[in-house]
N, C-alpha and C positions, 0 to 999 in steps of 0.2 A: 544560721550558718555555723558550721563547725570548723575549727582550726585544729587539725591534728595530723602530725606526721608520726609514723610508727616508731621512730627513734626517740620520741618524747621531746622534740624541739620546743614545744610550747608548754612544757610542764611548769606549773606554777604561775603561768601568765593568765591574765583575765582581760578579755577584750569586749566588755559589755557594750561599749559605744561603737568601737570600730567595726564590730560584726554587723552593725546596722547601716553602715555607710555604703549604699548601693549607687549613689550618684551625689554630685555636689549639692543638690537640693536638700539632702538630708542634713547638711550642716546648718541650714537656716532655721532648723527647729530647735537647735541646741542653745542653752543659756551660756553666758560667759564662763561660768564655773564648769560646765560640761565641755566647753571647747578646750579649756585648760587641761581637764582630765583626758580628753581625747589626744592631746599632744603627748602626754605621758604614755598612753597606750600605743600610739604610733611608734614611739622610740622603742618600746619593749618589743613590738612586732618586728621592727627593723633588725634588732639584734638577733631575735630568734630565727627569723627567716633567712637573712643574709648569711648567718653563720652556717646555715645548711646548704644554701644554693651557691654561695660565693657571690661576688659582685661588688659594686661600688658602695662604700659604707659611710666614710666620714662626711662626704658632701651631702648625703641624704639626711644625716642627723642634723646638719647645719641649716636645713631649709624646712624643718617641720612646721614651725610657727608661720613662716612665710607662706607655705603651700596651703595651710588651713585658712589663713586670712584671705589669700587670693580667691580660693573657691567659695568662701563665704561672701565676699564683696562683689565678685564678678560672676557673670552668668555663662559659664562654659557649658556647651560648646558654641553658643551664640557669640559671646565675647571670646576673643582669641588670646590664649595664654601660650607663649612661645619660650621654650627653654633653650639656653645656649649650652652646647656640648651635649646635655641631656642625661649625663650620668647621675644627676641629682633629681631625676624625675620619678623615683620609686614611690615617694609619698603621693605625688600627683596620680600615679597609677592606682594606688590604694583607694584614693578618694573618688575615683571615676569608674568604679565598678569592676575592677580587675583583681581584687584581693584574693578571691578563690583560686586564682591561677598562680599565686606567688610561689608555690612549690615547684613550678616549671620555669622560673625566672632564669633566662640565659641558657636554658637547656634546649637540646635538639627538638625542634618543632614546638617549643614552648614560648612563653612570654619574652619579648625582646627586652634587652637591658637599656634601651634608649627609646625615646618617643618615636612612634611609627604610625604614619597616617592611616595605613590600612588595618591597624590594630584597634583603633578607637577614634570616634569623632572628636574626642577631647584632646587628641594629639594633633594640634593645629598645624604643626610643621615637623617633618622628620629631621633628625639631627644626630650627630655623633662626633663632629669636629667643632672646634671652638671658633668663636667670633662671628657667628652667622645670625644670631637672633635679632639684632637691631636692623640689619638689612631686610630680613624676611618680614619682620613686623612692620617696617615702614612700607614695604610693598603691599602688605595686606591693608594697611590704613589708607593708602592711596586708592587701592581697588575699591574699598568701602565707599570712599568719597565719590569716586566715579560712578558707582552704582546707586548713589543717593541713599545709602544705608547709614545706620547710626550705632552699630555695635562698637565696643571698646577693644583696643588692641594693647596687650601688655607683653613686653619682651624682658626677660630676666637674663642678665649677663654677669658673670663673675669678674672680679678684678684681674684675675689671670688672663681671661679671654679678652679683656679690654685692651691688653697690650697688642693684640693683633691689628694690623693696619686696616683690615676690612671693617672692624668695629669703628675705627676712627673715621673712615670714609663714610660710613652709614650715619654716624652722629652729625657729621658735617652736612650731609644731604638732608637729614631730618630737620635740622635747624632752618635750612633754606625753604623746604616745603611748608613747614609751619603747621601741619595738620595735628589733630588731636592724637596723641600717642604717648603712652607711658613706658618709660624704660626704668627697670629696677636694677640698680647696681648692688649685687650681693657681694659685699666686701669682707672676705674672710682671710685675707693675706696669703691665700694658698691657691695653687692650681693643683697639680699632683704633688709637687714639692713647693717649697717657699718661693713666692714670686720674686722676680728680680727687675731691676730697671728703674728709671727715673719716675715713671708713672706710679709704680708701686710705692716709692718713697713719698711721692706727693700725696697719695691716699693715706699713708701712715700719718703724715702731718695733719691731714684733715680730720682723721679719726681722733687724734690725741690732743688737738688744740681746742681748749675750752674758751678761748679768748672772746669769741663773738658772743656766745651765750652769756658769759659772765658780764661783759661790758654792756650788753643790751639790758640785762636785768638791773644792773647798777644805775644806769642812766635813767631808766624808767622809774625806778624807786626814788631817785633824787628829784625828778620832775614832779612826781605825784605829791611830794612834800611841800612844793611851793604854794603858799596860801592863795586861794582864789583862782589861780590860773593853771594849777598843776595838771588837771585833766585835759585842758585845751593844749598845753605844751606836749603832753604825751601823744595826743592825736596828731599834732604837727610832726612829732618825731617819727610817727609811723610812716609818714610820706618820705622820710629820709632813710628808711630801712635798707633800700637797695644800695645806697651809698655806703652805709655801715657794713653791709655784707662784703662789698668789694674791699673795704678797708681792713676787715678783720678775718675773713674766711676765704680759703683757697677755692671755694665752690664756684668762683668766677670762671674757672676753667670750663665747666660745663655750660655756664651761662654764656660764655663766649661762643659756644656752638649754637646758641639760640634756644636753650632749654631753660625752663623754670626749675630751679634746683631746690630740693627738699632734703633736709638731713644734716648730719648723719643721725639715723634712728636706730635704736637697739632692735635688731632683727629677731630677738628672742622674747621681746615683750609683746605678747600676742594681743593684748587689749589695746595697747598703743598702736600697734600695727593696723588693727581694724579701723581705728579712727583716722590714721594718716592715709590709708588707702581709700577710705570713703571721701576724704578731702581731695586727694589727688584725682580721683575719678571725676570730680566736678570741674576740674581746671581745664581750660582750653589751650590748645597748642601742645608742643612737645614738652614733656615733664620728665625730669630725672629724679627718682627717689633713691637716696643713698642709704642702704642698710648695712650695719656692722653686725656680722654673725661670726660664729665660731665653728670651724670645721670639726666634726666629731662631737658636737654638743650633747652632753648627757651620758657619754660613755667615757669613763676616766682614761682608759688606755688611748683612745682615739683623740681625746683632748690633749694629752701630753705628747703624743707622737703622730700628728695628723698626716704626715707624709707616709709613714708606715701603715696607717689605717685608711689610706685613700680607698683601697679595696680590702675586703676581708682577707687576712693573711692565709696563704695556702699552708696546708699541713706540711710539716718538714719531711723531706724525702730522705730515705736512708739508702746508701750505696747506689745512688743514681748518678749518672754522668752529669757534669756541669752543663748548664744551658748554653746555647750559642751566645746569648748576651753576656754571660759571665766570661766566657772564653774571649769574646771581643774585648771586654774591659781589661782582663788580665794581659792580653797580648798588647793592648795599647800601652800599658805600663812598661812592658818589656821593650817595646819599640822606642818609647820616649826616653828610657834610660840610656839608650845608645845613640839617639839622634835628638839633639837639642832643638832642632827645627820643628819637631812634631808638636802640634797643637790640636786639642779636641774642642769641637763646637757642637752644641746641641740645642734644639728649641724646646726647653722646659722638660727634658727627658733624661736628666742625669741618672737617677736610680734605674729607670726602666731600660736604659741603654747599657747598664752595667758599668757606669763610669764613677760610681761613688768613691771607690778606692783611688782611682786616678785623681779625682778632685782633692782627696786628702793628701796624696803624695805630691801632686803638681798643681797647687792652687792657682798659680800664676800662668798656667798653660792650658786652662780649660775655661770656656766661655759658654755660660747658659744665657742665651739671648731672649728667653721667654717665648711665648707662643707667637713666633714671628719667623715662619719658615722661609719666606722670601728673603728677608734680611739675612737669615743664617747662611743661605747659599751665596749671596753676593758678598757678605762679610768674609766668607771663606775665600772667595775669589780675590778679594783685596789682600788677605793674608798671604795667599800664594804668590800674587804679583809682587809682593815685597819680600819674598824669599823664605817664608815659612812653609811648612808642610801640613796644612790643615786636614783633619779628618772630620767630616760632618756625620755625626751619628744621628740617624733619623729613621722613623718608621716609614715603611713603604707607602702607606696610605696618606701620610702627611707630606711626603716628598712631592706628591701630586700638586700641592699648592705652590711649589717652587719650580715648576717645569720651565717657565720662561727664563728664570734666573740661571738654571742649569745650562740652557741653550745659550742665552745672550751673554751672560757674564762669565761662565766657566768654559764651555766647550768651544765657542767661537775663538776665544783667546788661547785655547789649548793650555789652560792653567792646571798645574798639578794638584788638583783637589781630589781627595779620596772620599767617596760617598759610601758610607757604611749603612746599607739598607736593612734595618732590622724588621722583624714581623713580615717578611716576604712570603707570600703564599697564605695558607689557611691559618687564621689566628685564633679560631675557636669561638668562645661565647660572645664576643663583642659584635660579631655579625657583619652585615653588608658594608657598613661605613668604615670598618677597620680591616677587612680582608685585603691582603697584599696581592691583589690580582693583576694589576696593570703595569707595574714598573718595567717589566721586560718589554712590553709592547710599546710603551711611550719613550723608553730610553734607547732601544736598539736602532731607532731611526735617526739618532743624533750623531752627526759626524764627530770625529776625534775622540769618541768615548769608548773605552774598553769596559765590557760588562761580563762579570763572572759569578759563579755560585759554587760553593764547596759541597762535597758529598758528605762531609762530617766535620766535627769540631777541630780535628787536627789540621785538615786542609784549610779551614778558615784562617788559622794562624799564618800559614804559608801564603795565602792569598793577600792578606793584609800587608805582609812583608813585601810581597811582589808589587802590590799597588804603590807602595811608597818608593819603589825603585824606578817607577816610570816618570817620564817627562811631561805627561799630559794627564787628563782626567780619567779616573778609574772608578767604577762602581762595583761594590761587592755586596751581593744580596744573600741573606741567610734567614732561616725560619724562626718563629717563636716556638721553640721546642728544646727538649734536652738533647744532648749529643748522643752518640751511639757507643761511647766508650773508647773512642780512638785516643791515641797518645797525644798529650798536649805538652810534652816535655822534649820533643825532638828539636834539634837545632833548626832555626828558621832557614828555609831555602827558597830560592826564587823559582817560580813555575814558568816555563816557557809560554809566552803569550800566544793564545790561539791553539794550544796543544791539548788534546783530550787524553784520557787514560783508558786503556783497555782493561777492564776489570775481569772479564770472563770471555773466553773464545767460544765460538759456536758456528754451526753450519746451516741451521734451518731458518733462523730469524735473528735480527740484531735489534736490541733495544738501546736507543740513544737516550740516556736519562740525565736529569739535571738535579743537583742538590739532593735532598732527602729521597727523591724518587730513585736514586741509585740503589739504595737499600731495598726498596720495594721491587725494583727490577731483578735484583739478585734473588730475592725470595721467590718471585714468580718463575724465574729460570730454574731454580732448584725443584719447585713443584712440577714443572713441565718435564724435567728430566726423569724424576721418580715415577710420575703417573703416566706419561705418554712417550717416554724415551726421546724427547725432542732436545736438540742441542741449540741452546739460545745464547747468543753473545750479548754481553752487557758492556756498554761504553759509558764511562763517566765523562759527559760532554764538557763540563767545566766552564766553557766559554760560550756565551750567547753571541758575543761580538768581540773579536772576529771568530768565525766558525773554523773548526778544524776541517777544511775542505778535503784534504788528502785522505784522512781516515774515513770520513763520511762517504766519499765517492767509492773508496775501496770496498766497503761493506755493501754499498748499494749495488755494485756490480755482481755481487755473489748471492744476495739473499734479500728478502723483504725487510723493510725497516719500520720500526715504531718509535716515535718520539714520545717522551714521557716528561711532563713538566708540571710544576705547581704554580700555575699562572694562567692568564687568559690565552685561549687557543688563537683568538683573533690577534694577529700581530706578534705572537710570542715566538718561542724557540722553534716549535714545529713549523710555523710559518716561514721562519728564516731558512730552514732546511728545504722546504718546498720551493721557495724562491731560488735557492741555489740550484736545485735541479732544473727549474724552468730556464734560468739564465744560462746554464751550462749545456742545455739540451740533453740532460740525463733522463732516461726512462727507467723508472724503478717503482716498485710497490711501496707506498708510504702511507702509514696510518698515524694520525696525531691524536694524542690523549692529553687533556688538560682541562681547564675550566671552560664550561660552555658559555654561550653568549647570554648570560644572565647574572644577576647579582647573587652572591652566595650567602645563604642564611647562616644563622648562628648555630652552634653545637660544638661538641668536642672535636679536636683535630681528627681523631679516629672515625667518629661518626660522619663528619663532613666529607673526608676523603673517600670513605666507603660509598657514600651517597653519590659522589662524583665519579665513581669507578676507578679511583686512583689508589686502591689498596692491592695487596699482592694477589688476592683471589680474583678480583675483576680483571687485573692486568693479565694474569695467566690465562683466563678464559678468552680474553680478546686476542692474545697471541696465538692460542690454539685455533681459534676461528680463522685467523689469517693463514696459518700454516695449512689448515685443511682446505681452505679456498684455493690457495696457490697450487697445492698438490692436485686438486680436482680440475684445475684449468687445463684445457687441451693444448693451449699455446701459452707462451710467456705473457704474463699479465702486463698491460700497458695502461693502467688507469690509476687515478688518484682517489683516495678515500679519506 
């Protein structure tokens, strides 16, 4: 096997062991010394490959020894190895026959950045969100028992993901079920940023407290010195070890769930890991093995700044407009300066949401609640009920987890919570689990909620200001993208609720566009004017709820309509327009363009949007087809498409 990219990414690297890793079985032929050498090669390969493809970096460096040990001791795919979140599964992919494909990692039509069941039989469970592995693993273990089979099930979960309520629910259930099941706690004190909360502090005490080990060793040494009966005393003391553990070690937390607790163990001591995993494999019932690892292990920059090296840093852009996330963060600071009631809340996404400077400026007015989206939403509801103006900064795909709380705790009570939905629409290389496809469909059905999306970064500022002027809940969605160069210095002004903006007049067809699709619609309209002399109107719809009924009906009475949105067609903005027509008895030609009824694969924004027919060229062609069809119709068209 050859590792070579034309740009010399592997220059100076030697992979004499790694190039022979076609499946986990190949690990079992290696000596201890060779396994240690393999770990070095894996780290070198990670640095060389991820620097080229981009992707999650620090977490993978932190699980090199663990992954090698798991595949040496357990028999994948017969034994089930389940990763939580899954961004740390690159080493797992390397050792399970996919290393030749690493140049395609996270690229369009290439290797996924997360475990994916249809990619390999070694990916026992598909994943991309946190706190799922214990639930999934327990389900597999119970299914194994029901089938009378005897394979092993191992779930790996990080200390960040352990803060998710779902993980706690699963631990509680696993202890009750009592079946053979190994949970490995990969404790590196980090998720994307530093972990927060009481559980994180608890694990810190557990990592740092040597009391139990020291006391146990001292007592055993003293007993062995007693003439004649020292050995018998030591054996008697072994029967008291559980009591000692409860006296000296906080591991009783996990034992309270019904788990046998092992650890803490150095997660980078490969030979010790092999022995401990072999022992854990033989134990019956639920077992929790606590490993202490270092995110970014073996790469100095990532060790020193693990939050910055969670993913390989993007190349610095010159003269590019700021990202929507940055504009959000800057606007939050501007709003907080003039309104002392404004509070920011985020579930473990301070840097990703653009709130790092806000945290520095207003440390007492920002709350990172950890990976706990449900709590984040209801926490905001409580803040609002007591007079604050909370802004929940959350990714579209993660807001899905808090849907009940949005309905039950925020919207029923009409509490003035602003939900800032980042990563709405196509997110790119993270793929199906992270695409912001469904928020419009699942939010626009909720009473009392206003839902809007800006056409550019300047309008985002005004929408956030507008949202904070309302007396009820408001959601503002925006993409994972750079802005278009709109001004971000204009005085903040309130946008009339439910009022769209006519960007371009026309007579042949009207495109009702939302968010970044406004720019796409404008380009398509310009192409149609130049190439076919068609006059296409473009409307910046702005509001998914409430709709601008007056403007939509006015255009529908004069020309065919096309809705253009970066989200699910089923239940989305176009569906809202179609429902308006049906409810009002309006007969009009309507074509909807958005995400089809399928999960959207990974790739760059440009590649994915083109694949979905949501770039200017495809939109222009679709508009031309509509105009030609309408002109060719002998009578006014009265059908839906």
